[in-house]
N, C-alpha and C positions, 0 to 999 in steps of 0.2 A: 692785792687789788681785786675788787669784785668784778664779776663779769660785766662787760660793757653792753652786750646785746642779749635780747631775749632768747632763751633756749627752748626749742620746741619740746624737748623732753622734760622741761621744768615749768616755765611759764605757760607752755602750751599743753600740759598734760590733761587738763580738763577744759581746753579751749572750746568755746561754743561752736556747734556744728563741726566738731573735729573730724567726724567720719566723712565729711564732704571735702576735706583738705587733701592737697597734694602739693608737691614742689616740682617746678618746671624750670629748667635752665634755658633762658632765651635772652639774647642781646646783652650778655655780660652780667645778668642777674639770675639768681636762683629764686624764682618767685614763689611766694606762698599764695596759693590759689584755692578757692572753694567753689565747687559746682553743685548745684542742687536742682531738682525738678525733672521733667520729662527728658528723654534722651534726644540725641541729635535728630534733626529734621522733623520732630514731632511737635515742637512748640517754638515760638519766637524766643530769641536770645535777649535777655535783659542783663546789662552790665552795670554793676554797682561800683561807684568810685568814692571812696571815703575822703574826708578832709584832712588838713594838716594836723599831725599829732595823734591821729586815730589809727585804726587798723580794721581787719575784718570783723572784730568783735562788735564794731559799731552797728553792724547789720544783723546781729545775732537773732533778734526776734522778727525783724521785717523780712529777712531773706526767706524763711520757711513759708511765710504768707504769700509772697510773690511767686514762690516755686510751685504753687498750686496752678499757676497759669503760664509760667515761662520757664525756660531753661536759664537759671540765674547763675551768673559768674561774678564773684567778688574777688578782690586781690588786695594784698598789702602793697602799698606804694613803695618805691625804692627808699630804703633807709627807715621804713616804718614796720613795726610788728616783726614778722619773721622773714621779711625780704631784706637781706643784708644790703648795705650800700656798695657801690662800686666806686672807689676813690677816683678812678680815671674818667668817670662819667659826670657831666654837669646835669643837675636836676632842674633845668629850666623847663618852663611849660611846654614849649615845642618838642624838646628832646624827650621829656617824660611821656608825652602823648605818642610820639613815634615808637618808643619802646613798648608801650602798652598795645599799640597797633600790631607790632610784631608778635607779641604774646597771644593776642586774639587769633592771629593767623595760625600760630602753632596749635591752638586749641580748635582750629577749624570752626571758629565761631564768627558768624556774620550777624552783628547786632541788629535787633529790630527795635530796641528801646535802650536808652541810657538814663540812669538815675545817678546824679552826682550830688554829694553834700558839700557845701561850702566851697573850698578850693577844688574839690572833686568835680563840681559843676563846670568850672573853668576848663579842667582837663577834658571833660566830655565835649564841651563846645569846640575846643581846639581839635579834638579827634574828628568831629563832624565836618569841620572846615577843611582839614587836611585830607580827609578821606572822601570828601564830597558825599557824605552820607545824608540822605534826606529822610531821616528817621526821627520819631518823637524823642524829646529830651525833657526830663523833669529835674529841675534844680531845687534842692531843698536848702533853704537859707543860703542862697548862692553868693559866692564871692567872685563877681565878674568884672568889677570896676576897680581901678587903682584907688589907693587911699587918697582922700581929698587934700588939697592944699599942701601945707608944709609937711604933713605926715607922709605924703607920697615920696619925699626925698629922705626924710629922717628914718622911716621904718626900714627900708631895705638896707641902709647903711648901718643901722643898729643891729639888724640881723647878721650882717657880715662881721661886725665887731664881735658879736656873741659867738659866732661860729669860729672865728680865729682864736678866741680865748679858750684854751683847752680846759679851763676849770669850770666854765659856766654850766655845761651839761652835767658835770659831776655834782655841782652844788644843787642844781635843780633835782637831779635824781635822788640825792641824799634827803632833800626836803620832802620829796614825794613818799619817802618811806616812813615819815612821821605819821602816827595815827590821826586820821581825819583830815590831813592836809590836802590830799587829792580831791576829796569830796568838796571841801571848801573852795579849792581852786576852780573846779568845774562849775560850781554854782555861781561863783563870782565872775568868771570869764564868759560863761555861756547863758546864764539865766535859767538853766535847766536843772531839774532835780530828778536824777535817774535812780534806778533801783540799786541795791547793794551789790549784786553780782556785777552790774555794769561798772560801778565805781571800782570794784576790785580789779577788773580787767585793765582799766586805765592806770590803776596804781601799779600793776605789774609792768606795764609799758613805761610809764614815767619814771619808775625806779631804776631803769636801765639807761645809762648815759648814751649808749649808742642810738637808742630810739629818740632820745632828746636831740642828739646831734642831727639825726635825719630830718626832724621837723625844722630845726634852725637852718640847716643847709638848704632845705626847700624854700624857706622864707627868704633867705639871702639871695636866691636866684630867681625869685618870683617877680615877673614884670607883666602887667596886664594892659599896658598902653596899646600894644599892637592888637591884642584881643579886642579891646574896646572899639578900635577903629574898624574891626572886621565884623562886629556884631550885626550891622545892617546887611551883611552878605548871607546871613542865615535865612533859608527859605523853609526849613522844616518847622513843624509845630513844636512850640516850647511852652512849658508850664513852669513858672517860678513860684515856689511856695515860701511864704514868709510867716514866721511865728511871732506873735505879739510880744513875747518876753525875751526875744533874742537880744543879747547884749553884745554880740560880736559883729553882726551885719545889720545896719539900720534899714528901716523900711524904705527910706528915700533912695538908698543905693540900689535896692531891688527894683523900685519903680523906674529909676533912670535907665537901668539896664533893659528893662522891658520895653521902654519907649524906643530903644534902638533896634529892637527885633520885630520884624514885620508881623510874623504870625505867632504872637506871644500872649499868653494869658497869665494873670497873677491871681493866686488864691491865698487868702489870709486865714491862718488858724490861730485861735485865741488860747491863752493860758499856757502856752508851751514856749520853750526857749530854743537856743541854737541847736540843741540835740533833740529836736522834736521827734525824729524818727525812732529814738531810743525811749523817749517818754511815753509815746502813744503810737506804737507800730501799727495797730489795727486801723486807726484813723488815717495814717499816712499811706498804708497799703490800699485803702479804699480810694483815696485821692489819686494815687498813681494808676491803679487799674482802670478807674473810670476814664481818666484822660487817655490812657493807652488804647482802650477799646474803641474810642472815637477815631483815633488817628493811625493805629497799626494797619498796615496793608495786609490784604489777604484774609 
């Protein structure tokens, strides 16, 4: 039987920004974390939270650009990339946010800025609400609202069924090993066309059933109804960025979320898809830093 989980010495041997990586045991997880930029107390802390099915490679080009201005911390979410899952831990939104909060405490990192992509934006918002952080947040193609209508009931149940079936992740992983399949899947599901190295990193992750399990398990426990009700409680400045070719998150969902947040701006970028930060990291870095300069304290 092939290995289920990505191996740091195999899939990670030429991992982007590898020199910035370390592993930290906190709250039942051995986290894969990357840190880059000025040292402690010399620059604001920027936390990067990737979306479902991704890992730290998603920030490979954006992270060094942001590290010119911030102490940047990125991490592999539980069950994703090189952060192995803990079978005894539920990966619900509140519990995942709590675990990340404990990790940041261990790193002695008090965030001044959060950047979250897709589901990572929801984790960032949950952290802000739970910690009462009044710091700017940037959501890149954010997934902040429940699926509409019947999909709200069907999708979580489907994810649970997929997670319970032990063959699904193995089948998906086997498919990902077929030449060109990962690139076609990414373009079809996200609307993005990323570079060959980026496709290769996703292929490495998708070809391991443990990583696929992590994504399915996260979806099976994902509930955004409570978060939606709490969006009006956010008083911090928020920027939601939506890409015109995003096939995963409709513009209407971003607009609806923005209407619920008092101090919220929406910025549209054209010609990019759901993985906009991987397609054009320079443009996204400029958007993030411009917003942060306006709202960062100190």
